[in-house]
C-alpha positions in Angstrom: 29.4 -4.1 1.1 26.7 -3.5 -1.4 24.4 -0.5 -0.8 20.9 -1.9 -0.3 18.0 0.1 -1.6 14.8 0.4 0.4 11.6 1.7 -1.1 7.9 2.3 -0.6 5.2 0.6 -2.6 2.0 2.5 -2.7 -1.4 1.0 -3.7 -4.4 3.3 -3.9 -7.7 1.5 -3.9 -11.5 2.0 -3.7 -14.0 -0.8 -3.5 -11.4 -3.3 -4.7 -11.4 -5.9 -1.9 -10.8 -9.0 -4.0 -8.2 -7.4 -6.2 -6.4 -5.9 -3.2 -5.8 -9.3 -1.6 -4.1 -10.6 -4.8 -1.9 -7.5 -4.9 -0.9 -7.9 -1.2 -0.1 -11.6 -1.7 2.0 -10.8 -4.8 4.0 -8.2 -3.0 4.5 -10.4 0.0 5.9 -13.2 -2.2 8.7 -11.1 -3.6 12.2 -12.1 -2.5 13.5 -8.6 -1.9 12.2 -7.5 1.4 13.5 -3.9 2.0 10.2 -2.2 1.4 7.1 -0.9 3.1 3.7 -1.3 1.5 1.3 1.6 1.9 -2.3 0.9 1.1 -4.4 4.1 0.7 -8.1 3.4 0.6 -10.7 6.0 -0.3 -13.3 5.0 2.3 -14.5 1.9 0.4 -17.9 0.4 1.1 -17.0 -3.2 0.1 -15.4 -4.5 3.3 -11.9 -3.5 2.2 -11.3 -2.2 5.7 -12.2 -5.6 7.2 -9.0 -7.3 5.8 -6.6 -8.2 8.5 -3.7 -6.0 7.3 -1.6 -6.6 10.5 -0.8 -10.2 9.4 1.2 -8.8 6.4 4.7 -7.8 7.1 5.7 -4.2 6.3 2.1 -3.3 5.3 0.2 -0.3 6.5 -3.5 0.5 5.7 -5.0 4.0 5.7 -8.6 4.9 4.8 -9.5 8.5 4.2 -11.7 10.3 1.8 -9.9 11.7 -1.3 -10.9 13.5 -4.4 -9.8 10.8 -6.8 -6.8 8.7 -7.7 -4.2 11.6 -7.9 -5.3 13.0 -4.5 -5.1 9.5 -3.0 -1.6 9.1 -4.5 -0.5 12.4 -3.0 -1.9 11.5 0.4 -0.1 8.2 0.3 3.1 9.9 -0.9 3.1 11.9 2.4 3.2 8.6 4.3 6.2 7.1 2.4 9.4 6.7 4.4 11.9 5.6 1.8 14.0 7.3 -0.8 12.3 5.5 -3.7 8.5 5.2 -4.2 6.6 2.9 -6.5 3.0 3.3 -7.4 
């Protein structure tokens, strides 16, 4: 039996509501499904937190202040559950 690889996809965002939906849909359309998608938001003010993330399989949304993109990436990294991580 082939060893299957599971991985975490991390998306960091701030005030990118319309672009975020395109990203989520693109990830959801992939044929390989052994992943979890972590969306780390930096407390956006553009209604990003109003997206219904529960309707997307394997997707988790977290909103917390950060000190920029690298801090956001590090915060999301702590939430990753798989051996491989993709930003």
